[in-house]
VMD Tcl script that draws the C-alpha trace (Angstrom):
set ca {
  {-5.66 33.70 -30.86}
  {-2.94 31.63 -29.20}
  {-3.35 27.89 -29.72}
  {-4.45 26.05 -26.52}
  {-1.17 24.14 -26.23}
  {1.36 26.73 -27.41}
  {4.53 26.22 -25.41}
  {3.34 23.02 -23.79}
  {5.41 19.85 -24.03}
  {3.69 16.47 -24.12}
  {4.96 12.90 -23.84}
  {2.60 10.36 -25.43}
  {3.08 6.60 -25.23}
  {1.79 4.45 -28.07}
  {1.71 7.46 -30.37}
  {2.79 5.69 -33.54}
  {-0.68 4.44 -34.50}
  {-4.36 4.29 -33.61}
  {-5.68 6.42 -30.76}
  {-2.14 7.44 -29.81}
  {-1.40 8.81 -33.27}
  {-4.68 10.78 -33.19}
  {-3.69 12.25 -29.81}
  {-0.29 13.25 -31.19}
  {-1.99 14.91 -34.18}
  {-4.49 16.78 -31.98}
  {-1.88 18.10 -29.55}
  {0.56 19.01 -32.32}
  {-2.11 20.83 -34.32}
  {-2.95 22.86 -31.20}
  {0.65 23.97 -30.74}
  {2.24 21.44 -28.40}
  {5.64 19.89 -28.83}
  {5.16 16.12 -28.63}
  {7.56 13.27 -27.93}
  {6.33 9.72 -28.50}
  {7.47 6.66 -26.57}
  {6.76 3.58 -28.67}
  {8.30 0.46 -30.16}
  {7.56 1.96 -33.58}
  {8.70 5.20 -35.18}
  {6.23 8.07 -34.90}
  {6.94 10.42 -37.82}
  {4.18 12.91 -36.96}
  {5.67 13.71 -33.55}
  {8.21 16.39 -32.71}
  {10.45 13.64 -31.34}
  {10.28 9.86 -31.13}
  {11.93 7.58 -28.57}
  {11.94 3.89 -29.42}
  {11.33 1.87 -26.27}
  {9.82 -1.42 -25.14}
  {7.36 -0.24 -22.51}
  {7.13 -3.73 -21.02}
  {10.75 -3.33 -19.82}
  {10.46 -1.33 -16.60}
  {14.21 -0.75 -16.45}
  {14.10 1.21 -19.72}
  {11.40 3.66 -18.62}
  {13.52 6.17 -16.64}
  {16.00 6.44 -19.52}
  {13.26 6.83 -22.15}
  {11.44 9.44 -20.05}
  {14.64 11.40 -19.53}
  {15.41 11.30 -23.26}
  {11.94 12.59 -24.13}
  {12.29 15.43 -21.61}
  {15.70 16.31 -23.02}
  {14.35 16.40 -26.57}
  {11.39 18.60 -25.60}
  {13.14 20.72 -23.01}
  {10.67 19.65 -20.33}
  {7.33 17.93 -19.83}
  {3.97 19.49 -18.98}
  {1.66 16.71 -20.20}
  {1.83 12.91 -20.06}
  {-0.61 10.75 -21.99}
  {-0.31 7.03 -21.35}
  {-2.00 5.52 -24.40}
  {0.06 2.43 -25.28}
  {-1.80 -0.80 -24.76}
  {-1.89 -4.43 -25.81}
  {-4.60 -7.07 -25.60}
  {-3.57 -10.72 -25.41}
  {-6.56 -12.94 -24.80}
  {-7.13 -16.39 -23.36}
  {-9.40 -18.15 -20.84}
  {-8.46 -18.15 -17.16}
  {-7.86 -21.89 -16.98}
  {-5.33 -21.64 -19.81}
  {-3.77 -18.33 -18.77}
  {0.01 -18.29 -18.99}
  {2.17 -16.22 -16.68}
  {4.13 -14.66 -19.56}
  {0.99 -13.39 -21.29}
  {-0.51 -12.09 -18.06}
  {2.63 -10.26 -16.96}
  {3.29 -8.74 -20.39}
  {-0.21 -7.24 -20.61}
  {0.11 -5.76 -17.12}
  {3.63 -4.53 -17.84}
  {2.52 -2.47 -20.85}
  {-1.01 -1.45 -19.80}
  {-0.52 -0.81 -16.09}
  {3.06 -0.85 -14.85}
  {4.48 1.42 -17.58}
  {1.87 4.14 -16.95}
  {2.45 3.95 -13.20}
  {6.22 4.33 -13.45}
  {6.00 7.02 -16.12}
  {3.66 8.94 -13.82}
  {6.35 8.58 -11.18}
  {9.17 9.70 -13.48}
  {7.41 12.59 -15.20}
  {5.08 13.52 -12.36}
  {8.13 14.41 -10.30}
  {9.33 16.79 -12.98}
  {5.87 18.36 -13.24}
  {5.75 18.77 -9.46}
  {8.97 20.78 -9.55}
  {7.31 23.16 -12.02}
  {4.03 23.29 -10.10}
  {1.99 22.33 -13.17}
  {1.02 19.18 -15.02}
  {-1.67 17.23 -16.80}
  {-1.70 13.42 -16.93}
  {-4.26 11.45 -18.93}
  {-4.33 7.65 -18.93}
  {-6.18 5.87 -21.72}
  {-8.15 3.10 -20.07}
  {-11.13 1.21 -21.54}
  {-14.69 0.24 -20.72}
  {-12.93 -2.99 -19.68}
  {-11.87 -1.10 -16.57}
  {-15.33 -1.84 -15.15}
  {-17.01 -4.15 -17.68}
  {-15.60 -7.65 -18.04}
  {-15.52 -10.13 -20.91}
  {-14.62 -13.84 -20.91}
  {-11.11 -14.46 -22.17}
  {-9.94 -10.93 -21.34}
  {-8.85 -11.36 -17.75}
  {-5.36 -9.86 -18.13}
  {-6.66 -6.89 -20.10}
  {-9.57 -6.33 -17.70}
  {-7.24 -6.43 -14.68}
  {-4.80 -4.03 -16.33}
  {-7.47 -1.44 -17.11}
  {-9.18 -1.74 -13.73}
  {-5.80 -1.24 -12.11}
  {-5.02 1.74 -14.32}
  {-8.20 3.48 -13.23}
  {-7.36 2.85 -9.57}
  {-3.84 4.19 -10.17}
  {-5.34 7.28 -11.81}
  {-7.39 8.09 -8.73}
  {-4.53 7.57 -6.29}
  {-2.09 9.58 -8.40}
  {-4.65 12.40 -8.60}
  {-4.81 12.56 -4.82}
  {-1.05 12.50 -4.36}
  {-0.21 14.99 -7.11}
  {-3.00 17.52 -6.54}
  {-0.93 19.60 -4.05}
  {1.67 20.04 -6.81}
  {-0.80 21.49 -9.30}
  {-1.07 18.30 -11.36}
  {-4.44 17.00 -12.62}
  {-4.66 13.26 -13.32}
  {-7.55 11.70 -15.23}
  {-8.40 8.80 -17.50}
  {-10.43 8.32 -20.66}
  {-12.25 5.02 -21.18}
  {-13.09 4.28 -24.84}
  {-15.42 1.57 -26.03}
  {-15.29 0.28 -29.62}
  {-12.76 2.28 -31.66}
  {-11.62 1.78 -35.25}
  {-7.98 0.80 -34.69}
  {-5.88 -2.21 -35.53}
  {-6.71 -3.62 -32.08}
  {-10.20 -4.36 -33.40}
  {-8.69 -6.90 -35.81}
  {-8.81 -10.31 -34.12}
  {-7.52 -13.44 -35.85}
  {-7.42 -11.57 -39.15}
  {-11.01 -10.30 -38.91}
  {-12.07 -6.76 -38.12}
  {-14.69 -7.31 -35.41}
  {-16.27 -3.95 -36.24}
  {-17.17 -5.28 -39.69}
  {-18.34 -8.68 -38.50}
  {-21.90 -9.96 -38.80}
  {-22.28 -10.30 -35.02}
  {-21.21 -6.70 -34.43}
  {-23.53 -5.34 -37.11}
  {-26.42 -7.38 -35.72}
  {-25.96 -7.00 -31.96}
  {-24.34 -3.59 -31.63}
  {-25.71 -1.75 -34.67}
  {-29.06 -3.25 -35.73}
  {-30.19 -4.09 -32.18}
  {-28.41 -1.03 -30.75}
  {-26.53 -2.69 -27.93}
  {-24.30 0.24 -28.81}
  {-26.78 3.16 -28.60}
  {-25.02 5.37 -31.15}
  {-24.83 2.31 -33.45}
  {-21.24 2.91 -34.60}
  {-17.72 2.66 -33.25}
  {-15.82 5.85 -32.55}
  {-12.92 7.17 -34.57}
  {-9.53 7.60 -32.89}
  {-9.98 11.35 -33.33}
  {-13.08 11.39 -31.14}
  {-11.12 9.83 -28.29}
  {-8.24 12.24 -28.90}
  {-10.58 15.22 -28.48}
  {-11.57 14.04 -25.01}
  {-7.94 13.45 -24.06}
  {-6.92 16.87 -25.38}
  {-9.50 18.68 -23.25}
  {-8.43 16.90 -20.07}
  {-4.80 17.70 -20.91}
  {-5.44 21.36 -21.63}
  {-5.43 24.54 -19.56}
  {-9.21 24.62 -20.08}
  {-9.40 21.81 -17.56}
  {-8.82 23.55 -14.25}
  {-10.82 21.46 -11.77}
  {-11.38 17.92 -13.05}
  {-9.03 15.38 -11.49}
  {-9.26 11.76 -10.37}
  {-11.99 11.05 -12.90}
  {-12.58 8.48 -15.64}
  {-14.33 9.99 -18.66}
  {-16.14 7.24 -20.55}
  {-16.32 7.81 -24.31}
  {-18.18 4.78 -25.59}
  {-21.26 5.90 -27.50}
  {-23.52 4.90 -24.59}
  {-22.32 1.27 -24.51}
  {-21.83 1.11 -20.73}
  {-25.06 2.99 -19.99}
  {-27.12 -0.05 -20.91}
  {-28.08 -2.75 -18.39}
}
mol new
graphics top color blue
foreach p $ca { graphics top sphere $p radius 0.5 }
foreach p [lrange $ca 0 end-1] q [lrange $ca 1 end] { graphics top cylinder $p $q radius 0.2 }
display resetview
C-alpha cells in the first residue's frame, strides 16, 4: 500500500528537536520529503535550512530555499516556539516582541509565502502548533499566551481565506509534553514534586501523565494528510483532558 505522504513535500519549522523532530520523523516515515527551518541543524530531515525565525526579513528567502530543495511545498507545519516568562509589570519590550516574532509572526508570514505556492497548485495542508495557552492563561506567561491566542485566530482567518484554493488550515494545541521546554531554571517541571502531586496524584491532568512528542506528531500528521478532507479552521486540543476540567 502506498504510504499516506508519498510524493508530498513538507516544510516544518522547529524540526530539530522536541515536537518538531517527532513531526519530521512521522512525516518522513510515511513517505514525505521534509525540509526543516530552524536555528539548529536537523539531520533527520530531507533538507535543513538554518534560519532565525524571529527575523521576518529572512523568511521569504528561507521559504524559497526550502521549496527549491524539495521541488515544491504541499504541507506547512509551523512548530517552532519559544517561551520567555516574566510578570506583566516587569515585562520588557525585547522579550515580548521576540516571543511574538517566533510564535506568531513567523507562522503568519510563512503561511503567506507558502500558502501562495499551494494556492497555485490547488492543494495544501497547513498545521500550526499552538498550546492550551491559546485559551488558558498563566501568570508570568503573558507574551506566550498572547502569541498562542493570536496564532489560533490567525489559523481561523487563514482557513477562511485559503479554503477556495483547496488549502486546509488547522492547529494542534498540546498541553504538557516531554520536551526541553519543560525544563525551567534547570528543573524539569514534569518531574517536580508539585507536578506529581497536583497533576498526577490529584489528577488535575486526567490522564495523569504528560504526552510524548510522538503523540502530538500523530495528531499533526492526520491533519496534514489526504485523510483529512473536510476539517479546516479548527484547533485540535491534545492535552490529556487538562482543559476539560473546571
